[in-house]
N, C-alpha and C positions, 0 to 999 in steps of 0.2 A: 695696302697692308691691312690685314684683319687680325686683331689681337685676340679676338674672342671675348673681349670686355669693352663695353662702350661702343661708340660709333667709329667707323673707319676714319682715319686721318684724311682731311681734304688734300687737294693738290697743293704741293709745297713749292711750286715754282716761285723763285724769288724770295723765299722765306727760309732763312738759315735755321731759325729755331724749330720750325716744323720739320725740316729735314733732319736736324739733330735728334728730335724726338723719335722720328721714324727709325733712324739708324740705331739709336740707343736701345729702343724697345726690342728690336730684332736681335741685337747682340745679347742683351740680357736674357732673351729667350733661348739662347744657344744656337740661333739659326745660321750665323755667319760671323766672320771676323770684321772688326770695325774698319780696318784700312781698305778692305775690298768694297764694303758698302759705301764708305765715304767717297771712294773713287768713282763709283757708279753714280751716286747721288750728286756729286759735284758738277756733273754735266748739266744739271738743272739750275745752277746758281752762277752769279757773276763772281769775280775773283774775291771781292771783299766778303761776300756772304759765304763763299766756300771756306775761307779762312776761319770765319766765326763758327760755322757748323763743325769744322774739324776740332777747333779749340773746345767747344762745348762737349762734344762726344768724348774725345780723348781725356780731357780734364775730369769729366764726371766719372769715367771708368777708372782713372788713376786714383782718385780720391774717394771711391765709393764707400769704403768702410767708415771713413770719418764723416762723410755726408750722412750716411744712414744713422750713425750714432747721434748726430746733431738733430736730425729729423725726429727720431724716436723720443727725444727729450720733450718735444712739443706735441706729440701725437697721443691720443687717448687709447687708440687701438694699435695692434701690431702693424708695422709698415707693410708686411707681407700679405695682410688681409685686404689691401687695396688693389684695385685693378692694375695690371702691369703698366698701362699707359699713364695712370696717375702716379704710380711709383716713379716712373721715369721723369715726369714733369716736376715732381718734388725734388728729385736729385739734380735735375738741370737748374732749377731755381736756386737750390742751396749752393751749388757750385758757383754760380754767378755772385751770390751774396758773399760767400766766404773766401773765394779765391780769384775772382775776375774783377779787379778793381776798376777797369775801364768801363764797366757797366754799372751805372748808378743803381743802388739798391731798390728804389721805387720802380725802376724800369724792369729789373729782374723779377720783382713780384708781379707787376701788372701784366707783363708778357706771359708769365707762367699761368696766371689766371685766365688769360685769353685762350691759351692752348687748352686748359682744362674745360672751358666752356665749349670748345669745338669738338672735343672727343669724349666728354663725360656728360654729367648733368649738373643741375644747379647746386646740389648738395656737395659734389666733389669739388666743384669750382670754389665754393665757399670754404671748404676745408683747406684747399691749396692756399687761398688768400690768407686765412687765419694763421696757418703754420708758418708760411714764409714771412708774413709781417712780423710775427713774434721773433723769428730767427734774425731778421734784419735789425730789429730793435735791441734784442737781448744778446745776440751772438751765440756761439756754440758753448756747450759746457766745458769746463777746464779739462785739459788733458791730464791723464794720471801722472803722478810724480815719477820721473825717470828712475830715481834711486830705489823705488819700491819694487818695481818689476820692469826691468829694461826691455824684456821681450815684448810685454804687453804695450809698453810705451811706444816702441818702434812700430808695432802692428797698427796702433790707432793713429799715431802722429803721421805716419807715412802710408797708411792704408795698404798694408800687405798682410796676408794671412799669417796668423800667429805661428802656425807650424813651420812656415818658411822663415820668419824672422828668428825663430828659436834656433834652427839649424845654422843660419848665417852667423848669429852671435857665437855659437859654439865653434864655428870654423874660422871666422874672420875677426872675432872680438867685437865689442859693442861699436867702436868707432868705425871699423871696417864695414859692419853690417849697416850702420846708419848711412855711410857714404854710398853704399850700393843702393839702398832704398831711395836716397835723394836723387841719385843719377837715374834710376828707373822712372822717377816722376818728372824729369826734365824732358822738354821737347828736343829730340835729337835732330841734327842737321840732315838734310836730304843729301845722300851720296850718289854720285854718278860715276860709273865706270866707263872710261873713254875707250871706244873701239879703235885701237891703234892700227888695225888693218886698214882703216879708212881715213883717219884724221890724226891730229896731234892734240895733246892736252891744251897747248897754248891756243890753238884755234878754237877749241870749245870754250875756254875761258874768255877769249875775246868776244865771241858771240854772246855769251851770257852777260858779261859785264856791259857790252854795248847795248843790251836790251834792258839795262837797269837792274840786273840780278846781282845780289851780293854773293859772289862765288869766289872761292880761293882754291889753290892747289893743295892737295893733301901733303903734309910734310913727310909722309912715310911711304906712300905708294905712288909710283910714277904714273899709274893709269887712273888715279882717283881725283875727283873734284868734290869739294864740299860746298853745298848751297845753303845759305842761312836765311834767305828771304828774297822778296822781289817777285815780279810777275812770273807766272808758271808757263806762259805761252811758248817762250823760246826753248825751255828745257823739253817741253813736249814735242816741239818741232825737231829738236836734235834726236830725240828718241825715235820719232817716226822715220827720220832719215837714216836710221841705223848707225848713228854716230856715238850714241851713249846707251847705257842700260842703268836702271836704278838698282843699286846694290850697296849694302853696308860694307865698310872697310874690313870689318871682321870676317865677313863672308869672302871677300877678295883674298884675304890672307890664306885661306884654305888652299887655293891654287898655287900660291907662292910656296906653301909647304910641300905640295906635290912636285912642283918644278918640272913639268913635262917638257921634253925636248921636241922640236919639230921632227916629224917622221915616226914618233912613237905610236904604238897602239895603246889606247887608254880606254878603260871601262869606267863609266860613271854609273855606279850601281843603283842609285836612287835619284834619277836624273831630273825628273819634273820638279818645278816648272822650267828649269833650264838655265838658271843664272850661272851656276858653276860650270855646266856643260859648255856654254858659249864662251865663258872666260877661258876655259881650257883651249877651245878652238882658236881664240885670239892669241893666247900665249904661244901656241904651237905654230903660229903664222899660217894657219890653214893648211898645214902639211902633216900628213899622217892619217890616223884613223881613230875615231871616237865612237865607241859603242855605248849608246845611251839607253839604259834599261829603266823600265817603270812598269808597275802593274795596272796603271790607269791609261787606257787607250786615248781617251779624250785629252789628257794632259800631255801625252806624247805628240798629239797633233798640234797642240799649242806650242810645244817645244820646237817642233819643226818650223812653225811660222816664225818663232823667235830667231832661229838660225837663218832663215831666209832674209829676215829684216836686217840682220847684221852681215850678211854675205858670207856666212860660214858654211862650207860645202863638205866638210869631212865627218859630219855627224851622221850615224846610222841609228835610227830609233828602233828599239826592240821591245815588244810587249812581253816582258819576262820578269818573274819574281827573282830578285837578285840572289836568293838563297839557292837557286839552281845555276848560277853563273859558272861555277867551277866545272860542272858537268857539260854545260853548253859550249863553253869556250876554254877548254883545258890548255893551260900553259901558253896562252896567246898574248897576254898583256904585259907591256913594260911598266904600266902603272895602273892602279885601281884606286878610285875614290869611293868611299862609302860615307856619304853625307846622310846620316841615318835619321829616320823618323824619331822625334824626341818630344819631351814635354814642352819645349819652346820657352822655358823660364828665363832664358837669356835675352829674349827680345820683348820683354814686357814694356819697355819704354816706347816701342812701336805698336804693340798689341797688348794694351794693359788688361784686357779681359782674360788673358791667359792665366794670370795669377789667381783669378777667381774660379777658373774651370779645372785646373789641375789638382788632383788629390795626391796625398803622400803615397798611397798604394799604387798609383799609376807608374811610379818610377821603377819599381821592380818588374812590372809587366812589360814596360818598354825595354828594360835591360835584356830580358829574354830575347826579344826580337832583334835588338842591336847585336848581341853576340851571335845569333843565328845568321845574320847578314854577313858578318865578318867571316864566319866559318864557311858560308856558302860561296864567297868570292875567292877564298884562299887558293883554291886549285886553278884559278884563272890566270895567276901570275906566272911569268917566266922566272927561272932562277936569276937572282940579282934584281928582280923587280921591286917596285915601291908600292906600299899600301898605305893610304892615308885615310884616317877615320876622323870625322868631324860631326859635332852636334852643337846646336845653339842653346846650350844649357850649361850651368856650372855645377850641377848636382853630382855627387860622387857615384851614385848608382848608375848613371848614364855615361860617365866619363872614365875615370881611372879604374874603377872596378871592372868595366867592360874590357879594357885593354889587358888588365891583369888576367882575367879569365881566359881571354883569347890566347895570350902568350903561353899560358900554362898548357893549353890544349894543343897548341901548334908550335912546338919548340924550334921548327925551322925558321921562324920569324924572330927577328931581334930589333930592339929599338934603334931608330935612325936619328942621328944628331940633327936637330932642327935649327941650330944656331946659324948655319949659313943661309937659311932661307927666310928667316923671320924679318918682316919689314918694320916691326915695331921695336923700340928700345925695351930691353928686358927690365922688369921691375926687380926690386930687392928680393933675393931668394929664388928668382926664376931661372937663373943660369943653369944650375945643375939639372933642374927639371927639363929644360929645353935640350940639354945634351943627352938626356935619356929619352928624347923623342916626344915630349909632351909639353903643351902650353895651354894656359887659360888666358883668354882675353876678356876683359870685363868693362862695363860702362864707366865705373868710377876710377879705374886705373889707366885705361887705354883710350877711353872716349868712343869705344866701339860697342856693338851689341855683344852680349855674352856668348863666347864661343870656347869650346875645347877642341884642340887639334892634336892628333897623334900621328907620327910617321914611323913606319916599320919597314924593314928590308927583309926580303926572302933570300936566305943564304943558299 
């Protein structure tokens, strides 16, 4: 890795903190997503070190705003004026001091100084030592009083952008917004989707538990298993054998909402990387036809490998912008899924960097694409067909506003009652919304990633 500042980071084999620094610096530079980099970097570490590296990266990203506020209190110059690697070292050290109680504070300081010596010079190592020693002795500055500015309090205390906490307080109230922020900062369970074409959930649970993995059946979805800890080897073997896929329960609920029957023709309009495509294939018992569309040829190749791993033979990969699906496949489909590109603000508990990358103006730009995708696939449905729209975000511009715009422009579609298909118990006030074909799933209410799902019927 070359940051352009200081020396390259040495080989990190066997060194969780070095790997964490490498990943965090690349993520902060906008180069990639943390979960992807951690998965690749984890191959260089043993299981214990892999867990520590993941904790350091994700924890630092989750609490970045609060960490930066604490660091600025002890810095003479702006944090942003420091080389990116040194910024990341300071954040990693501050996270261990303030949030990771199992690491003694002197260890957090000394290991951070060691990293600074390896990638910087004597002056930056001395600065890291001075700042983190003071933080470990004096602690962070007091949080702002909650009653003076609740929005600012939530933003700092839970490290979310203030523009986001403001809109959540307006929509959910202070306690609802706080609960959502808290849920976003908790480590979510790993969820496995069992390939019921090849095995049963009980067989998967038996293998996991026999290998010392803390795993349990989902109380809501018959194909889901929740993993809360333990060795990763067995779950990886299950994946490689095509018996499970990694997928959040909220994402699984999307296919429940579509409820495709064996023998259907289904179009997955934005198919890559293939999680929902393959779920549809399993749901349809490998009977029928799935047209998987995407604009990225490389991702379609990965999708095809995913299908082969799971033994799904009914998927046809098409390099096609879904906005042209209605013209390419007129009145062909019994069901269409539009799992649209979105801000991703519903999955910040898994990808915490998302909340620092998305801007308010992005939501309107995404809305335009999302509406165009729905309009583009509308002509591909047969009369009586089902159209499902889903996004992993809770923001109005990408959810209800999109559906309202589409239904006004396409009066042949009407909301389809979701209540027969929802695997989760409805929260207070959600019943009427579900009967009108819409539902929000959220981390603080359902324990899932944040999702919006809408079901519409073509009359």
